[in-house]
N, C-alpha and C positions, 0 to 999 in steps of 0.2 A: 504494500500500500504506500502511496505517496502521501506527503503531508497535505498537499492540496486536496487530495481525495478524502483524506480523513477529516479535514476541516469541513468540507462540503457535506460529508455524511453527518457530522454533528449538527450542522444547520438544518438539514432535511429532517433529522430525527426530531428536533425541537418543533419544527413546523408541522410535520406529519402527526406528532403526538397531539398537538393542539387541534388539528383537523379531526383526528379520531375522537377526541374528547367532545368536540362540537357535534359530530355525527351521533355519538352515543347519547348526548344530552337531548338531541332532537328525538331520538328513538324512545327515550324515557318519557318525553312529553306526550308521545302518542300512546305508548303502551308501557305502564309502569312495571309490568311483569316481563323481564327480559329473558330471552332464551339464550342458550349457549350454542346454537347452531352456527356452522361456519359456511360462508359463501364468499370467501375472499378471492382475490385475483388469481392466486395459485390454483384454488379448487376449480374456479370457472374455466381456467385455461386447459386443464386436463381432465376435468370432470370426475375426479375421484371422490372428493367431498367427505371421505371417511377417514383419511389419515389423521392421526392425533397430532396436535402441536408438539413441537420438539421438546417442550418442557412438561408436557402432560396436562397443561391447563388450557381449556378451550375458550377462556375469556380473553378479551383484548388486553393489551398491556396497560394502556393508559385510559381506557374508557371509564366514564364516571359510573358510580354505583347508583342504587336506587335513590331517586330524589336529588341527586347531585346536579346542580344547575350548571349552565355553561360557564358562568363566571367562576364558580367554585372549582370546576374541573380545570379551567385555565390557570387558576391560582395554584392548584396542586402540581400541574405540569411545570409552571415557572419555578415552584419551590424545589421540585426534584431536579430540574435542570440547573438551578443555582447551586444546589449541593454538588451536583456533578461537576460544575464549573470550578468549584473550590478545590476538588480533588485534582482537576486538570491543571489548575494554577500551581498547586503544590508539586505535582509531577513535573511541570515545565521548569519550575525553579530548581528542583533536585536534578532533573535531567540536564539542565544547563550546566550545572556544576560538573556532572559526570562527563558531558561532552567536552567541556572546556579542558578538563584534566586530560581526557583522552586525546584531544586534538593537539594540546601542547606537546605531549610526549611524542605522538606519532609524527606530526609534521616536522618537528625538530630533527627526527631521525631520517625521514625519507626525503625531505627537501621538496621544493616547488615542482620540479619536473615529474617526479613519481606521483606526487599528489594530483597533479594535473591529468596524468594518464588515467588514474583511478576514477577521478570525478567525471572525466569525459565519458568513460565507459559506463559509469552509473547513470549519467544523464541519458545516454542512448537507451539503456535498459528501461529507464522510467517511462519512456515513450511507448515501448513495447508492452509494459505492464498496464499502462492506461488503456491501450487498445484492447488487451485481453480481458480486462475487468468489465468493460462495457457498462459501467454504472450498476453492476449487480448489487453492490451494497446499498445503493440508493433505491434500487427496485425493491429489495427486501424490506427496507425501512418504510417505503411508501405504501406497502400493502396494508390495507386498513385492518384486516384481521391478522391474528398471529400466524406467521408462516408455519405450515405443517412440516413434520419431519420429511415427508415425501418431497415437498417443494424445496426444502433446503438441500436435500440430496440431489435433486435434479439440477439445481444451480451449481453445486459442487461438481457434478459430472460435466456440465457445460463448460465450466471454467477449466477443468482438466483437459478437455478436448481443445479448447481455444488456445490455452497456454502452451501445450505441447506443440501444436501446429505452428503457432507464432514463433516459438523458439527455433524450430527447424527452419522455417522460412528466413528468420533473421540471421541465423548463422550462415545460411547460404548467401544471403545478401552481403554479409560482411566479407565474403570472398569476391563476389561479383563487383562490389563497389569499393574495393580496397584502395584504389588510387585516390578516392575522394574522402576517405576517412581521415579526420584530423582530431588531435595532433598525431604526428608520426609516432608509432609504437603502441597505439591504443588497440589494435586489431585483436591480438591474442587475449589480453585481459577482458576485452569485450565479449569474445566468444565464450570464455569461461563463465563470466557473469550472467550471460544469457541463459545458461543452464539453471540458474536460480529463479527464472521467471515463474515456473509453475509453483514453486514454494512461496514466492511473494504473493501471487494472485489468490491462492487457495484459502487464505484466511479471511477473505472478504465476507462470506456468510456468517462466520463467527463474530466478526466486528459488527455486522448489522444486528445480530442477535443481542449483543451487549449494548449497542447504541440505542436500540428501541426501549431499553429499560433505563436509560440515562445512568448506567452503571459505570461511571467514569473512574471509580475506584479500581475496578478490574482493568479498565483501559490504561489507567496510570501504572498499575503493576506491570502490565504487559510492555508498555512503551519504555518505562524506566528500566525494567529488566533487560529489554532488548538493547538499550544503550550500554548497559554494563557488560553484557555478553559480547557486543561488537568490539569494545575496546579491550576486554579481557583477552580476546583472541588476537587482536591487531597489535597491541603494544608489545608483547613478547617477540612477535615475529618482526616488528619494526626494529627492535633492539638487536635482533639477530641479522639485520641488514637484508631483509627480504623485499624492501622497497614497496612498490605498489601492490605486490602480492599479499602483503600483510593485511591491507584493507580489503582485498578481494576475499581472503579467508574470513575476515571479520564480518563481511557482508553476508556470506553464506551462513555463518553461525547465528547472526542476528535474525535473518529471515526464518531460519529453521526454528529458533526459539519462539518467534511470534506465531508461527503456524501451530506448533505443538501446544504452546501456552494458551492460545485462543480457543483451541478445541477443548482443552481441559477445563478452562474457566467457563466456557459457554455451555458445556455439557453435551454439545452436538457430537454425533458419531457418524461421520461421512460414510456413505455407501453409494455404490453405483446405481443410478436410476435415471434413465434417459427419457426425455419427453420433447418431441418436436414442438408441441404447443407451447411449452414453457420456454423453449429456446427462442421461439418467435416473439413471445410476450416480453422476454427480457430485452431482446434486441430493440423492440418497438418502444418500450418505456425507458430502458436504461440509457440508450444511446443519446437521447435528448439531454440527459443530465451530464453525460461524460464528454460531450463535444467540447464544451468550454475547458474542461480539465485537460483534454487532449491538446488543445492549442496552448494552454499554460505549460504543459510538459515540453512542448516544442520550443518554448522560449529558453529552456535549460540547455538545449543543444546549440543555441546560437553561440554560446561561449566557446565550446570546443571547435565548432566549424569555422567561426570567424576569427576569434582570438588565436585559436590553434594554427590557422593559416598564416596570419601576419606576425604573430609573436612566438608561437611554439608552445610546447608542453608547459614550460615554466610560466608563461603568461596565463594559460588556462588554470594553472595551480594558484596563481595570485588572485584571480577573479573568484575562483571557487572558495578559497580560503576567506576572502572578504565576505562573500555571501554567507558562508558558514558562521562567521563571527557576527554578522548582522542578525541572523536568525537566533543565535545564542543569546546575544545581548537583549534582543527584543523578545525574550521568552514569554513576556506577558501577553503577546499578541493573541495567541490562541484562546487564552482564558478570557481576556477582555473582549475579544471578538465574539466568543460564545455568550458571554454575559449580555452584550448588547443585542445579539441576535435573538436570544431567548426572550428578552424583554419585548422586543418588537414583534416577535412571532405570537406572543400572547395578547397583543393589542387587538382590539376590534378593528379590522381593516376597513370597516365602513364608517369609522369615526375619523374624519380627516385631521382634526386637531391633534388627537393622540398619535395618529400615524406619523404626522409631521414631527411631533415632539420626539418620538422614538427614533426617527431617521436622523434628526439633527443631533440629538444627544449621543446616539450610538457612534456617529462619526467623530464627535468631539472627544468622547471617552477613549476611543481607540487612538486618536492622534496624540493625546496627552500621555496615555499609557506606553506609547512608543518613544515619544520625545524625551521624557524624563530619564529613563535608563540609558539612552544613547548619550545624553548630556553628561550624566554621572560618569559613565565609562570613558567618555572622551577626555575628561580631565586628566586621566592617567594613561590613556592609550598610547601617547607619544613614547613613553618609556616601557610600558608593559609589553607591547607587541614585540619589539626587538629583544627585550630581556627574557621574556617567557618563551617565545616561539623561535627565536633566533634572528640575528641581524639581517639575514637575507630576506626575511619576510617584511621588513620595513618598507619595501617597495610596494606593498599592498595597501599602505595607509591612505593614499589619495582615493583609490577606487573604493575602499571601505567607506570613506566619508560620503562619497557620491551615492553608493548603494544604500547607506543608512538614510540619506535624504529621500531617495526614491521610496524606500520602505515606509517612511513616515507619511509622505505625501500620498501614498496609496491607500490611506485610511478611508477617504471618501469613496473612491471607486470600489473598495472592498465591501463597504456597507451597502452601496447601491446594488452591486452584483448579487449579494446574498439576499437582498429583498426581492430581486427579480426571481430568484429561485423560490422564495417563499410565496410569491404570487403566481408561480407556475409559468413565468415568462422566460423560459430557459434560452430561447433563441437570442434574446437581447444580450444575455451574458456571453453567449458563444460569439456573437458578432464583435462585442467589445474585446474579448480575448484574442480574436483573430486580428483585429486592427492593432492591438498592442504588439502582437507577434510581428506583424508586418512592419510597423514603425521601428521596433527594436532591431530587426534584421537589417533594414535599409540604413538606418543611422549608424549601426555598429560597423557595417562594412566601410563606410566613409570615415568615421571617427577613429576606429581602431587603427586604420591605415595611417592616420595622421598623428594620433596621440597615444598609440599603444593601448595598454590595459585601461588607462584612465578614460580613453574614448568609449569603452564599453560602459563605464559608470555614467558618463554624460548621456549616452544613448538610452540608458535605463530611465533616467529622469525625463528626457524628452518624450519617450514612448508613452508616458502617462497621459499625454494629450489624446490618445486614442479613446480614453474613457469619457471624453466630453460627449461622445455618442450615448453612453449610459446615462449621463446627467440629463441630456436632452430628452431621452425616453422617460426617465423618472419624473421630470417636470411636467410631462403630459398626464401623469397619474396623480401627482400631488404638488401643491405649492409649498415650497420650503426655502429656507435661507441657510447657507453655509458660511455666512459672514464671520461668525464667531470661530468656527473651525479653521477657516482660512487665516484669520488673525492669529490664532494659536500656532498654525503652521509657519507663518511668516516670522513670528517671534521665536519659535523653537529652531528654525532652520539654521541660523548661524552657529548654534552650538553643535550641529552635526560635524562641523569642521574643526572642532577642538583638537583632535589628534594631529592636525597639520600645524597648529600654532601652539606650542607649549607655553605654560604659565612662565612669567607673569603676563606677557603680552596676550596670551590666549584668553585671559580673563575678560578682555574687552568683548569677546564673543558672547559672554554671559550677561552683558548689559541689558539686552532685550528681555531677560528674565525679570528685571525690575519692573518693566512695563507690564509684563505678563501677570505678575503678582499684584499689580495695582488695579488690574481689571477684575472687578468683583466676580463676574460669572466664571472666569477662568480660575481664579483663586478658589472659589467654592467647589469647582469641579475636581480639583486636586484633593481637597479634603473629603469630598464625597467618594472619590475613587479609593482613597486610603481607608475610609470607613467601610466601604463595600468589601474590599479585600480582607480587612481584619475580621469582619463579621463572617465572611466565607471561610476563612481559615479556622476561626473558632468553631464554626459548624462542622468543619472537617475533623477537627480534633475530637469533638464530642461524638461524631459518628463512628470514629475508630475506637 
């Protein structure tokens, strides 16, 4: 599973649960005596109707009970999702520490070129994984009734067939297109990593099972455990000078842990069960959700293909390292993203004022939750990166700053895209992702040729213009103002470049923070964010 796919599944889980609650509430209003009969999408597709749900419970996961009204059901969904988000936040914080330690040791040992070769191979594999998954986790989450054991097995079987087939085709293409593969030296590690595609893909049904229950404690255990396994294998091999192969072995161990762990924690027991009807149904429903993810995964191969062509494997390594560092420092993104989405998915979308409030506040929340940690890390990054990772990685500082800026500025597009998914307007998200891919590719070719790896960072910022299309489409649905979020972005943007200007001169870049703190709505948002996170973490500790 890719991170984008996992985040998208989280969003759809929240939205689908809200929809299932509303449907159940409507059913209660008509007939207070509810039946446990199943007529879900899976049953309708292959007409069995008799297979028991995978956990032996024939009721829906989040449907309201007798007399539970729509508002009450939505409140319960929001409460469960908030608890899940608190576990997700805790996992992201701990996972960031594990990843940081792992990356520090690994990249110091293997160097930029080896790291670039591995990350290039992993980027190509991510595209194949996205194609193979076909949005199956989204499909299983969107089913209104609890998926039966039969349906889960049919999806497992479909994924096994598609992943094995795609692996064979991709390995063949790696030979046919060898002269076009970049950077030089990526071909053999790529072919080995492609063998991991079935392992990577097959845990999608188990993830969907867990997501439907908002059981992010289990997801946290899986993902944190996966991070630990990855580096527990990669670090010793890196110390033994296995280069890029240390991370290849770690990748296999990581994905194997996720597959086995997800099956154990979900309780699912995969068996062969083929159905043409289910295969067609998955393709019809899942593809619309996976199209945008496919385009997003293609943006990852722009680095190896463009940077690898003009700068080489070391350049790919610098960009990948900067990206990794950005996602690690911005660890709050997924938790804050989920908190904002759950809040908005629980809103009555027929209420324009509340919908607008959710949209505006979600974007502001996400912007601040990204800008603050980047600024804090930036104060010491000028010394930390060379001292911790090695002086040869200092060349990644400029591109890190640019990617951090793009990451923060992407908050508004991220909220808009997630809402389009919530509203079932998947095509809009796909078009926006395609335009972003197109702009990133075009500008990268020109800018990397002129300015090397820093050109890729500039292209990443410029490519965000593609999401003006999403903004245009969203404004047809609701009137809203992003003035406060834009103001926050402008005030926070200079601090993204703190790693390039060490103190005391760099402190000048923090002057806009004075203005930030003087603006009452922005100041209040920081305190609200801290209160929310503290409350969530307290709930997490009580739940454990």
